[in-house]
N, C-alpha and C positions, 0 to 999 in steps of 0.2 A: 515904749522907748527901747531902743536896741541896747544890749548890754555892750559896755566898752572893754577894751583890753584892760585898762586899768582896774576896773571892777572885776574881770575874771580873774587877774593875777591875784588881786587881794583875796578873792575867795579861795584860790587855791592855796594861798599861805594858810588861812584859817582851817582848811580842811587838813592839810599836812599836819598843822600844829595839834589839831584834835587827835590824829593818829599817834603823833609823837609823845604828846602828854600823856596819853591813855597807856601806852606801852612801856615808856621809859620812866614816867613820873615827871610831874612838873619841874621839881626842884632838881632833879638829875638832867633833865633835857637841856640841851643848848640851842641858841638860835641857829648855830651852824647845822644842827640835827634837822631843824624845821626847813632851813633852805635846801638842804640835801634831798629831804623827802618831796619837797614842792618842785624840784628841779630847777632851782635858780641860784644865782650867786648870792654869798653871804649878805653883801652888802645891798642887794636889793630889798631885802627885808626891811631896812631902814628908811626906804621910800615911802613905806606905808605905816610902819609901827616905829614907836620909839624905842622898845625894848621887848624883852620876853613877857614882863608882866603886862604891858600895853595890848600884846596879843592875846593873852588870856582875858583880860578885861573886855576886849572888843568882841571876842568869841561869845562870852556870856550875854553881854549887852544886846547883841544882834540876834542871837537866837531867841532870847526871851522876849524881846521886842515883838519879833514876828509871831512868836506863840501866842502873846497876849493879844495882840491886834487880829489875829484869826479867830481867837476865842470870843472877843467882843463882837465880831462881825457876826459869827454863827448864833451868838446868843440872841441876836435882835430877831431872828427867824424862829426862835422857839417859845413856847408857852409852858409855864409851870416850873416850879423848882425841880422835880425829878429829872426832867428833859434837860434842864440846864445844867445840874450838875453832873448828869451822865455825859453831857458833851464836853465839860471840862475834864472830866477823868479820861475819856477816849483820847483827847488832844494830849494831855499830859503824859499817859502812857505809851501812846504811839510815837510821840517825839522822841523819846528816849529808847523805846523798845526796838525802833527801826534803825538805830545808830549805836552799836554797843560801845564803840569808842567815846562817843559823846556822852553816853550814860557814865561810863567810867570817870571822865573828866568832872562831870558835874556832881556825882555821888561821892567820889573818893578824892580826887585832887583838891578841889575846891575847899573840902572840909579839913584839909591838913594845916591850913593857916587861918588864925584868928582875924588877922587883917583881911584875908579875901572874904571870910565869912561876914564880916562887919560891912564890907563894901557892897557885897551883893545883897545883904539883908536891907539895907538902906536904899537900894535902887529896885530891881526887878521883883524882889520877893514882896516889897512893899506894894508895888503895883498889882501883884498876884493877888494878895490878901485883899485889896480894895475890890478886885473884880469878885472874888468869893463873899466878901461882905455885902455887896449889891444883891447877889443872888440870895443869900441868907436872910436879909432884911426883907426883900420880897416874900420869902416863905414865912417869915413870922408875922408878916402883916396879912397875908391870906390865909393863915391858920393852918398851913401845911407843916410848919415847923414850930417846935415849942418856943414862946415869946420869952421864956423866963431865962433862957440861955444867952450868956454874952456872945455877941457875934464873932468877936476875935477869938474867942475860944473854940467855937464851932468851925471857924475858918481854918484856923491852925490844926485842928483835929482832922479836918477833911484832907488838908494838903499832907499831914503826917502819914495818914494812911497810904495814900498814892506814893509818898515818898518811900515808904517801907516796902511796897510792892516793887519797885524798881531796884532798890538796894538788895532785895532778896534774890531778884532775876539775876543780877550781876554776880553774886556770890555762888549761887547754885549752878552756874555755868551750864544751864539747861536751855535748849532752843523751844521756847514756847512763846505765844503770842501774847504780849502783855496787855494789848488792846481788849482782850476777851476777859480780862479781869475788871474792867470798868463796871459792868452791871452788878456782878457780886459785891464790889466794894461800895458802890452807891445803895445798894439794896440794904447792906450791914448798916450803913450810916443812917440811912432813913429810918430804920426800925428802932434805932436808939435815939433819934432826935425828932421824929414826927410826932405831932400833939394829938392825943385821944383817937388814934387809928389802930385798929388791929392789925398785928404783922402781915396777915395775908393780904390786906388790902393794898399793900404797897407793891405786890407782885404784877398784877395786871398792867399798872401804870409803867414799870420798868421794862416788861415784856414788849410793851407798845413803842417804848423809846428804842430799845435794842433793835427792834424791827423796822425801825424808820418812820414809825407813825406818831412819834412825839411833837413834831413840828406843826405849823399851820398847814 
C-alpha cells in the first residue's frame, strides 16, 4: 500500500519531535518547536495530535509496536534459547544505537516523569516482558536455562542488561556499534542462568548465532 501524504506528514512530526525532545528536553520543548523543526504551521500539529503529551505517547507506542512485531517475526525462524535471546538483544541495541536522539528520549526524557513511566510500563514494557518470558519458559522446559529461577526476574534482568548498555552509550558520548555488544551480553547472561553447563560450552553456540548459523 502506497504511503499517503497524511502518513508522511505525521511521521515527519514524530521525527521532528524526537530531535526536539532529545535536544531541548521534553518539558522545555514546545509544540511550536516541533512544528518549526517539521517545517509546518503550529496549528497543523493539532490535526494529528491532541497535545505535546500525545506526540510523546504516540512516538513510544509506534516505535515499540514495530520493534516487538519484528522481534516476534524473527523469532519464528530461530531455534534455541541462545539464538532467540541474541536476536532480541541485537534488535534492542540496534534500534536505539542507530538513532541517538531516539535513545536519549527513551533513556532520559521518559524517566523524568513517574506518570510516563507508569504509562509505558503498563503498555509496551509489559508486551516486551511477555515476549522475553516466552523465550525463557522455552529455555527452562528444554533444560537450557535453570528451571528454579522466576521467569519475571530473569526477563527483567535481561532487559536491564540491555538497558544499561544503551544508557552507558549515551553518557559516554562515544561512537561505537551498540549491536556488537549483543553477543557478550547474551554470553554473560547465559553463563549465569544456564543449567549444569560448563561456561566454555556456551561459546560455540553464541559464535554460531553471531555468524548467522543460529537459525533453521
